[in-house]
NUVOGU-109031 format. One record per residue: residue number from 1; residue in one letter; z negated, x, y of N, C-alpha, C in turn. Coordinates in nm, 3 decimals. Example, Ala and Ser with C-alpha at 12.3 -4.5 7.8 and 13.67 -1.06 7.14 Angstrom:
# residues 2
{1; A; {-0.780; 1.319; -0.569}; {-0.780; 1.230; -0.450}; {-0.780; 1.320; -0.330}}
{2; S; {-0.708; 1.285; -0.225}; {-0.714; 1.367; -0.106}; {-0.787; 1.290; 0.003}}
# end
This chain:
# residues 98
{1; M; {-0.051; 0.716; 0.659}; {-0.074; 0.852; 0.695}; {-0.034; 0.944; 0.581}}
{2; L; {-0.066; 0.905; 0.459}; {-0.028; 0.986; 0.344}; {0.124; 0.995; 0.331}}
{3; E; {0.191; 0.885; 0.359}; {0.337; 0.885; 0.354}; {0.393; 0.983; 0.458}}
{4; Q; {0.335; 0.981; 0.576}; {0.376; 1.072; 0.682}; {0.355; 1.217; 0.641}}
{5; L; {0.240; 1.246; 0.583}; {0.210; 1.383; 0.542}; {0.295; 1.424; 0.422}}
{6; G; {0.343; 1.328; 0.346}; {0.434; 1.358; 0.236}; {0.567; 1.409; 0.288}}
{7; R; {0.604; 1.368; 0.408}; {0.730; 1.414; 0.469}; {0.713; 1.550; 0.535}}
{8; S; {0.599; 1.568; 0.604}; {0.575; 1.698; 0.670}; {0.429; 1.708; 0.712}}
{9; D; {0.381; 1.831; 0.719}; {0.246; 1.855; 0.767}; {0.238; 1.813; 0.913}}
{10; A; {0.117; 1.780; 0.957}; {0.101; 1.736; 1.096}; {-0.039; 1.770; 1.145}}
{11; S; {-0.050; 1.794; 1.274}; {-0.181; 1.819; 1.333}; {-0.254; 1.686; 1.346}}
{12; I; {-0.386; 1.695; 1.359}; {-0.465; 1.573; 1.378}; {-0.423; 1.504; 1.508}}
{13; T; {-0.393; 1.582; 1.610}; {-0.348; 1.525; 1.737}; {-0.219; 1.447; 1.720}}
{14; T; {-0.124; 1.503; 1.647}; {0.003; 1.436; 1.623}; {-0.018; 1.306; 1.546}}
{15; L; {-0.102; 1.311; 1.444}; {-0.130; 1.190; 1.366}; {-0.198; 1.084; 1.452}}
{16; A; {-0.293; 1.125; 1.535}; {-0.362; 1.030; 1.621}; {-0.264; 0.961; 1.716}}
{17; E; {-0.172; 1.037; 1.770}; {-0.072; 0.978; 1.860}; {0.020; 0.883; 1.784}}
{18; K; {0.067; 0.927; 1.667}; {0.160; 0.846; 1.589}; {0.099; 0.711; 1.549}}
{19; F; {-0.030; 0.712; 1.514}; {-0.095; 0.591; 1.466}; {-0.179; 0.522; 1.574}}
{20; H; {-0.160; 0.565; 1.700}; {-0.226; 0.502; 1.815}; {-0.378; 0.495; 1.795}}
{21; M; {-0.435; 0.610; 1.759}; {-0.578; 0.619; 1.738}; {-0.636; 0.725; 1.831}}
{22; T; {-0.767; 0.717; 1.850}; {-0.833; 0.823; 1.925}; {-0.840; 0.946; 1.837}}
{23; L; {-0.856; 1.060; 1.899}; {-0.869; 1.185; 1.825}; {-0.992; 1.182; 1.736}}
{24; T; {-1.101; 1.128; 1.787}; {-1.225; 1.117; 1.709}; {-1.205; 1.027; 1.587}}
{25; G; {-1.139; 0.914; 1.608}; {-1.112; 0.823; 1.496}; {-1.026; 0.887; 1.390}}
{26; M; {-0.924; 0.959; 1.433}; {-0.836; 1.024; 1.335}; {-0.910; 1.133; 1.260}}
{27; K; {-0.997; 1.207; 1.329}; {-1.077; 1.311; 1.262}; {-1.162; 1.249; 1.152}}
{28; K; {-1.219; 1.131; 1.179}; {-1.301; 1.062; 1.078}; {-1.216; 1.019; 0.960}}
{29; H; {-1.099; 0.964; 0.986}; {-1.008; 0.924; 0.878}; {-0.969; 1.043; 0.793}}
{30; V; {-0.932; 1.151; 0.859}; {-0.889; 1.271; 0.787}; {-1.005; 1.327; 0.704}}
{31; A; {-1.126; 1.324; 0.758}; {-1.242; 1.374; 0.684}; {-1.264; 1.297; 0.555}}
{32; I; {-1.248; 1.166; 0.561}; {-1.265; 1.083; 0.440}; {-1.155; 1.113; 0.339}}
{33; L; {-1.031; 1.122; 0.386}; {-0.920; 1.155; 0.296}; {-0.937; 1.294; 0.237}}
{34; E; {-0.994; 1.384; 0.314}; {-1.018; 1.520; 0.265}; {-1.126; 1.519; 0.157}}
{35; Q; {-1.232; 1.441; 0.177}; {-1.337; 1.428; 0.076}; {-1.282; 1.371; -0.054}}
{36; A; {-1.185; 1.282; -0.043}; {-1.124; 1.221; -0.162}; {-1.022; 1.312; -0.228}}
{37; G; {-0.990; 1.424; -0.163}; {-0.894; 1.517; -0.220}; {-0.749; 1.479; -0.193}}
{38; L; {-0.728; 1.382; -0.107}; {-0.592; 1.337; -0.078}; {-0.527; 1.418; 0.032}}
{39; V; {-0.609; 1.478; 0.117}; {-0.560; 1.557; 0.229}; {-0.640; 1.687; 0.234}}
{40; R; {-0.575; 1.792; 0.277}; {-0.649; 1.916; 0.306}; {-0.609; 1.960; 0.445}}
{41; T; {-0.702; 2.025; 0.511}; {-0.675; 2.070; 0.647}; {-0.689; 2.221; 0.656}}
{42; E; {-0.621; 2.275; 0.754}; {-0.626; 2.419; 0.778}; {-0.630; 2.438; 0.929}}
{43; K; {-0.727; 2.516; 0.974}; {-0.740; 2.539; 1.118}; {-0.682; 2.675; 1.152}}
{44; V; {-0.588; 2.674; 1.244}; {-0.529; 2.797; 1.295}; {-0.546; 2.792; 1.447}}
{45; G; {-0.631; 2.876; 1.498}; {-0.662; 2.871; 1.641}; {-0.734; 2.742; 1.673}}
{46; R; {-0.679; 2.667; 1.765}; {-0.741; 2.540; 1.805}; {-0.677; 2.420; 1.736}}
{47; V; {-0.577; 2.445; 1.653}; {-0.503; 2.334; 1.591}; {-0.543; 2.319; 1.445}}
{48; R; {-0.583; 2.196; 1.408}; {-0.614; 2.166; 1.268}; {-0.496; 2.090; 1.210}}
{49; T; {-0.431; 2.153; 1.111}; {-0.312; 2.095; 1.048}; {-0.351; 2.026; 0.918}}
{50; C; {-0.295; 1.907; 0.896}; {-0.321; 1.828; 0.776}; {-0.203; 1.841; 0.681}}
{51; K; {-0.235; 1.851; 0.553}; {-0.134; 1.856; 0.447}; {-0.180; 1.765; 0.335}}
{52; L; {-0.086; 1.724; 0.253}; {-0.126; 1.646; 0.136}; {-0.214; 1.731; 0.047}}
{53; G; {-0.317; 1.671; -0.009}; {-0.408; 1.743; -0.097}; {-0.353; 1.753; -0.237}}
{54; A; {-0.429; 1.819; -0.321}; {-0.387; 1.840; -0.460}; {-0.393; 1.711; -0.541}}
{55; R; {-0.484; 1.622; -0.507}; {-0.501; 1.499; -0.584}; {-0.390; 1.401; -0.549}}
{56; R; {-0.327; 1.350; -0.651}; {-0.223; 1.248; -0.631}; {-0.282; 1.111; -0.660}}
{57; L; {-0.204; 1.008; -0.647}; {-0.252; 0.871; -0.663}; {-0.205; 0.808; -0.794}}
{58; E; {-0.194; 0.889; -0.900}; {-0.143; 0.834; -1.026}; {-0.232; 0.722; -1.081}}
{59; Q; {-0.364; 0.744; -1.080}; {-0.454; 0.641; -1.133}; {-0.446; 0.512; -1.052}}
{60; E; {-0.445; 0.527; -0.922}; {-0.437; 0.409; -0.835}; {-0.303; 0.338; -0.853}}
{61; T; {-0.197; 0.414; -0.865}; {-0.064; 0.355; -0.884}; {-0.057; 0.280; -1.017}}
{62; A; {-0.113; 0.338; -1.122}; {-0.115; 0.271; -1.253}; {-0.194; 0.141; -1.246}}
{63; W; {-0.307; 0.143; -1.175}; {-0.389; 0.023; -1.161}; {-0.312; -0.084; -1.085}}
{64; L; {-0.248; -0.046; -0.976}; {-0.169; -0.142; -0.898}; {-0.053; -0.197; -0.980}}
{65; D; {0.013; -0.111; -1.058}; {0.125; -0.155; -1.141}; {0.081; -0.258; -1.243}}
{66; S; {-0.036; -0.237; -1.303}; {-0.083; -0.334; -1.404}; {-0.106; -0.471; -1.340}}
{67; Y; {-0.162; -0.473; -1.220}; {-0.183; -0.600; -1.152}; {-0.051; -0.659; -1.103}}
{68; H; {0.041; -0.575; -1.064}; {0.172; -0.623; -1.023}; {0.239; -0.696; -1.140}}
{69; Q; {0.233; -0.636; -1.259}; {0.294; -0.698; -1.377}; {0.225; -0.830; -1.410}}
{70; L; {0.093; -0.831; -1.401}; {0.017; -0.953; -1.430}; {0.057; -1.065; -1.335}}
{71; W; {0.059; -1.037; -1.205}; {0.092; -1.140; -1.107}; {0.238; -1.180; -1.113}}
{72; A; {0.325; -1.087; -1.143}; {0.468; -1.121; -1.156}; {0.485; -1.221; -1.271}}
{73; A; {0.417; -1.197; -1.382}; {0.425; -1.288; -1.496}; {0.369; -1.426; -1.459}}
{74; R; {0.260; -1.429; -1.387}; {0.200; -1.556; -1.347}; {0.292; -1.634; -1.252}}
{75; F; {0.353; -1.563; -1.159}; {0.445; -1.630; -1.066}; {0.570; -1.678; -1.138}}
{76; D; {0.616; -1.605; -1.238}; {0.730; -1.651; -1.318}; {0.695; -1.782; -1.387}}
{77; E; {0.576; -1.791; -1.444}; {0.532; -1.914; -1.509}; {0.518; -2.028; -1.408}}
{78; L; {0.467; -1.997; -1.291}; {0.455; -2.099; -1.186}; {0.592; -2.150; -1.145}}
{79; D; {0.689; -2.061; -1.134}; {0.827; -2.102; -1.102}; {0.880; -2.200; -1.205}}
{80; K; {0.851; -2.175; -1.332}; {0.896; -2.265; -1.439}; {0.833; -2.403; -1.424}}
{81; V; {0.704; -2.407; -1.392}; {0.635; -2.535; -1.376}; {0.693; -2.611; -1.257}}
{82; V; {0.716; -2.543; -1.147}; {0.772; -2.607; -1.028}; {0.911; -2.663; -1.057}}
{83; E; {0.994; -2.586; -1.125}; {1.129; -2.634; -1.161}; {1.121; -2.756; -1.251}}
{84; Q; {1.029; -2.755; -1.346}; {1.012; -2.869; -1.436}; {0.968; -2.992; -1.357}}
{85; L; {0.875; -2.975; -1.265}; {0.830; -3.087; -1.183}; {0.942; -3.142; -1.096}}
{86; K; {1.025; -3.054; -1.042}; {1.140; -3.098; -0.962}; {1.237; -3.180; -1.046}}
{87; R; {1.263; -3.134; -1.170}; {1.353; -3.209; -1.258}; {1.294; -3.347; -1.290}}
{88; E; {1.165; -3.350; -1.321}; {1.099; -3.477; -1.353}; {1.100; -3.571; -1.232}}
{89; E; {1.079; -3.517; -1.114}; {1.080; -3.597; -0.992}; {1.219; -3.657; -0.968}}
{90; K; {1.321; -3.578; -0.994}; {1.458; -3.625; -0.977}; {1.488; -3.739; -1.075}}
{91; V; {1.448; -3.721; -1.199}; {1.471; -3.824; -1.301}; {1.391; -3.950; -1.267}}
{92; N; {1.265; -3.935; -1.230}; {1.180; -4.050; -1.195}; {1.234; -4.122; -1.071}}
{93; G; {1.287; -4.047; -0.976}; {1.345; -4.108; -0.857}; {1.464; -4.195; -0.891}}
{94; R; {1.545; -4.153; -0.986}; {1.661; -4.233; -1.028}; {1.615; -4.360; -1.098}}
{95; K; {1.512; -4.349; -1.181}; {1.462; -4.465; -1.255}; {1.406; -4.570; -1.159}}
{96; N; {1.336; -4.526; -1.056}; {1.275; -4.620; -0.961}; {1.381; -4.694; -0.879}}
{97; R; {1.497; -4.634; -0.860}; {1.603; -4.697; -0.781}; {1.677; -4.801; -0.865}}
{98; E; {1.671; -4.791; -0.994}; {1.747; -4.882; -1.081}; {1.683; -5.015; -1.098}}
# end
């Protein structure tokens, strides 16, 4: 939803349709995002329009990036272990055939 609002403002009705949600469900989602400062709404007549809020996700992005780096390093090490085991298996397989 935040990605969608980053492209353009949208009414709650439009968002509910796009994400296949009830209007009530979307209102609840928007209310939570509004409390978090991620979305702001403006009512003009009967239409409530949603826009990205002032708060950005820099802290959350930094936290995710740190874990991404940690797991990438761990998977790199795991790849090395798997390759080593494959080499050892190949060598042991040759020895057993001799």
